[in-house]
C-alpha positions in Angstrom: 148.6 127.0 144.1 148.8 125.9 140.7 151.3 127.9 138.7 151.7 125.4 135.8 148.9 127.0 134.5 149.5 130.6 134.9 150.1 131.5 131.0 146.4 129.4 130.9 144.3 131.9 132.7 143.8 135.1 134.1 143.0 133.2 137.4 145.5 131.9 140.7 144.4 128.6 141.7 143.8 127.8 145.1 142.3 124.7 147.3 140.6 124.7 150.4 143.9 124.5 152.5 146.1 126.8 150.0 143.4 129.5 150.3 142.8 128.9 154.7 146.5 129.0 154.5 146.0 132.9 153.2 144.2 134.0 156.4 147.9 134.6 158.0 146.2 135.3 162.1 143.1 137.6 161.4 140.9 136.8 164.1 137.3 135.0 164.4 135.1 137.7 165.4 132.4 135.7 165.2 130.6 133.3 167.7 128.4 130.0 167.0 125.3 131.2 167.3 126.2 134.7 165.5 127.2 132.3 163.0 124.3 130.2 162.7 121.8 133.6 162.1 123.6 134.3 159.1 123.3 131.3 157.9 120.3 130.7 154.8 117.5 127.8 155.6 119.1 125.4 153.7 123.2 125.4 154.4 125.4 124.1 157.0 127.7 127.3 157.7 130.1 125.8 160.4 133.0 128.0 162.4 135.2 126.1 160.1 134.3 127.7 156.7 134.0 131.0 157.9 137.8 130.2 159.5 138.6 128.9 156.4 136.9 130.4 153.7 135.8 133.7 154.4 138.5 135.2 157.0 141.0 135.5 153.9 138.9 137.1 152.2 137.9 139.5 154.2 141.8 139.9 154.6 141.3 140.1 150.8 138.6 142.6 150.4 140.8 144.7 153.6 143.7 145.6 151.6 142.1 146.3 148.5 139.7 148.6 150.0 142.2 150.2 151.8 143.8 150.1 148.7 141.6 152.3 146.8 141.5 154.6 149.8 145.2 155.8 148.7 144.0 155.6 145.6 141.0 158.1 146.2 143.6 159.9 148.1 146.3 160.6 145.4 143.1 161.7 143.0 142.3 164.4 145.4 145.9 165.6 146.7 145.7 166.1 142.7 142.9 167.8 142.4 143.5 169.9 145.4 140.1 169.3 146.6 138.4 167.4 149.4 135.4 165.6 148.1 132.5 163.5 149.9 133.9 159.5 150.6 133.3 156.9 147.9 131.5 153.1 149.0 133.5 150.8 146.9 131.4 148.0 146.2 131.6 144.4 145.9 129.3 142.4 143.7 128.4 139.1 144.6 126.8 137.3 141.6 125.6 133.6 141.2 122.8 131.0 140.8 119.4 131.1 142.4 120.1 128.6 146.0 123.6 128.6 145.7 124.3 130.2 148.8 125.1 134.5 147.4 122.9 136.0 150.3 124.5 133.9 152.6 128.3 135.0 151.8 127.6 138.5 151.5 126.2 138.6 155.2 128.9 136.6 156.4 131.4 139.3 154.7 128.9 141.7 155.5 129.4 140.4 159.4 133.6 140.3 159.4 134.5 143.4 157.1 132.1 145.7 159.9 134.4 144.0 162.7 137.4 144.2 161.6 139.6 147.0 163.7 139.2 149.8 160.9 134.9 149.8 161.9 134.0 149.9 158.8 130.7 151.2 158.0 129.3 148.1 155.9 126.2 148.0 153.5 124.2 145.1 152.2 121.3 145.3 148.7 120.3 142.7 147.0 118.8 144.3 143.6 115.9 142.2 144.0 114.6 145.4 144.7 115.0 146.4 141.4 112.4 143.7 139.6 109.4 145.2 138.1 106.6 145.2 139.8 104.4 142.1 139.9 102.0 143.7 138.1 103.9 145.1 135.3 105.6 142.0 134.9 101.9 140.2 134.8 101.9 142.6 131.9 104.1 141.6 129.7 103.9 138.2 130.4 107.0 137.5 132.3 106.2 136.3 135.3 107.8 132.7 134.5 110.5 135.1 133.3 111.5 136.7 137.3 115.2 137.0 137.4 115.7 137.2 133.7 117.4 140.5 132.6 114.0 141.4 131.0 112.5 141.2 134.2 114.5 143.5 136.1 114.4 147.8 136.0 118.2 147.7 134.5 117.7 151.2 134.1 116.8 152.0 137.8 119.6 149.7 138.8 122.2 151.6 137.0 121.1 154.9 138.4 120.8 153.5 141.4 124.9 152.2 141.7 125.9 155.1 139.9 124.4 157.6 142.2 126.0 155.4 145.0 129.6 155.8 143.0 129.2 159.7 142.4 129.2 159.6 146.6 125.6 161.5 146.9 124.9 161.6 150.8 121.7 159.4 150.3 120.4 156.8 147.5 117.1 155.5 148.1 116.4 151.6 146.8 113.1 150.0 146.4 112.2 146.6 148.7 111.7 143.6 147.8 109.5 141.1 150.0 110.0 136.9 149.0 107.0 136.8 151.1 104.2 138.4 148.6 107.2 137.8 145.8 107.2 141.1 144.9 108.3 144.7 145.4 107.0 146.4 148.8 104.9 149.1 147.6 106.1 152.7 149.2 109.2 151.3 151.0 112.6 151.6 150.1 116.0 151.0 151.7 118.5 154.4 152.4 122.2 154.0 151.5 124.1 157.2 153.0 127.8 156.9 152.7 129.0 153.3 153.2 132.4 152.6 153.4 132.0 149.3 151.2 128.1 148.1 149.9 127.9 144.6 149.1 125.5 144.6 146.3 123.8 140.7 146.0 122.1 139.8 142.7 121.8 137.2 139.9 122.6 140.1 137.7 125.1 142.6 138.9 128.0 140.8 136.7 125.6 141.4 133.7 126.6 143.5 130.6 124.9 145.4 128.1 124.8 142.2 125.9 122.3 140.5 127.9 119.4 143.5 128.0 119.0 143.6 124.0 115.3 144.9 124.9 116.5 147.3 127.1 119.6 149.2 125.8 122.4 151.4 127.8 126.0 152.4 128.0 126.8 151.5 131.3 126.5 148.3 133.3 125.8 147.3 136.6 129.2 145.6 136.4 131.4 149.4 135.4 130.6 150.5 139.2 131.6 147.1 141.4 135.2 147.2 142.6 135.7 143.5 143.1 133.2 140.9 142.0 133.0 137.3 143.4 131.1 134.3 141.6 129.5 131.8 144.1 129.4 128.7 141.8 128.6 124.5 141.9 128.0 122.0 139.8 124.0 122.2 138.1 123.3 119.2 139.8 123.9 120.5 143.3 121.7 123.9 143.3 118.7 121.6 141.4 119.4 119.3 144.6 120.0 122.6 146.9 117.0 124.8 145.2 113.9 121.9 145.6 115.6 121.2 149.4 114.9 124.7 149.8 111.2 124.5 148.4 110.5 121.8 150.2 111.4 123.3 153.8 110.2 126.6 152.2 106.7 124.8 152.7 106.9 123.6 156.2 107.7 127.5 157.5 107.5 130.3 155.3 104.7 129.3 152.8 102.6 128.4 155.9 102.1 131.8 156.3 98.5 133.2 154.7 99.4 136.1 153.7 102.7 133.9 151.8 102.4 134.1 147.6 102.7 131.0 147.5 100.7 129.7 150.7 98.7 127.4 148.2 101.7 124.9 147.9 101.9 124.6 151.9 99.5 122.1 151.5 100.6 119.8 149.0 102.3 116.5 149.7 105.7 115.8 150.3 106.3 114.0 146.4 103.8 116.7 144.4 105.7 119.6 146.1 108.9 117.4 144.7 107.2 117.7 141.3 106.4 121.3 141.1 109.9 122.5 142.6 111.9 120.4 139.8 109.1 121.9 137.3 110.3 125.5 138.7 114.4 124.6 138.3 113.7 123.2 134.9 112.0 126.1 133.4 112.8 129.1 135.3 115.9 128.4 137.7 117.8 126.2 135.5 117.2 128.2 132.6 118.1 131.5 133.5 121.6 129.8 135.3 122.7 127.9 131.0 121.5 131.3 129.4 122.4 134.4 131.2 123.7 134.1 134.7 126.8 131.4 134.2 128.0 133.1 130.4 129.2 136.0 133.3 131.4 133.6 136.1 134.5 134.1 134.3 134.1 138.2 134.6 134.6 137.6 137.8 137.6 139.1 140.1 137.4 135.8 142.6 135.5 132.4 141.7 134.1 130.3 144.4 133.1 127.1 143.8 131.5 125.1 146.2 130.9 120.7 146.5 128.3 119.1 149.3 127.1 120.9 152.0 127.7 124.2 150.7 131.3 123.9 151.4 133.8 125.6 149.5 136.4 123.3 147.5 138.0 125.6 145.8 139.0 129.8 145.3 139.9 131.6 142.1 141.4 134.6 142.1 141.9 136.8 139.0 145.6 137.8 138.7 
């Protein structure tokens, strides 16, 4: 841990070895096969990565969660009440293709396997995108993932209900196959101990939504936030690789929104993916996602092969 910069930044900084040392004998309860099932299409997720990066993080989150439970108990004692259990919300933000979903799935698996047997739910904010019909009417299909493409009022309502202790809260569901909200489908969240909320926009605030003014933001309801970071040149490469893998896999499904890409020669597919990155995802990263990084409680920075090289933890 670097101490010479302690007055210059609100973060403590750890290299990979320093962070791994904080595991402190937490057992690895996942097998190689289970880890293989958790990783994204584009990633090499090893037992070593889980042990050195995610076990210390799950240990830290367990401490924070336990502290939050004690704080709730103090409030109940003060009020003389016995109210509903309020879920602890972990937010995970970062660019398209950085591996947010994998981080979320690994943390869900580790936190739910702790001796305390926490109930851990996982939700992506993709379900709160406006349906394609609305985006088409507003000329926003090429702005999907940008702030104006979200039904932010509905997302804020959802997290507000979760934090009110509501016994049953529903969220719309998104399909990457049809690239749209699934009609008449919802995910039901029933008072978990922990809710992991993953998405491009979980750290954004009102200044990111000048078109849709609201006084409270998703980040106001998040107890601990993680920003998964990587240099843009790596992100672009990962996005193109993912696109090529989808072209051979998911895009080949006739029901896929991107089915027409499956027939392209590789060189043309790379050209299209590069264009999509520069015009949409890279632009969104620079304008709307990267500026939220320093709002996070913890920043994980990846290098090649999706391996985390450093961790910054807010003091």
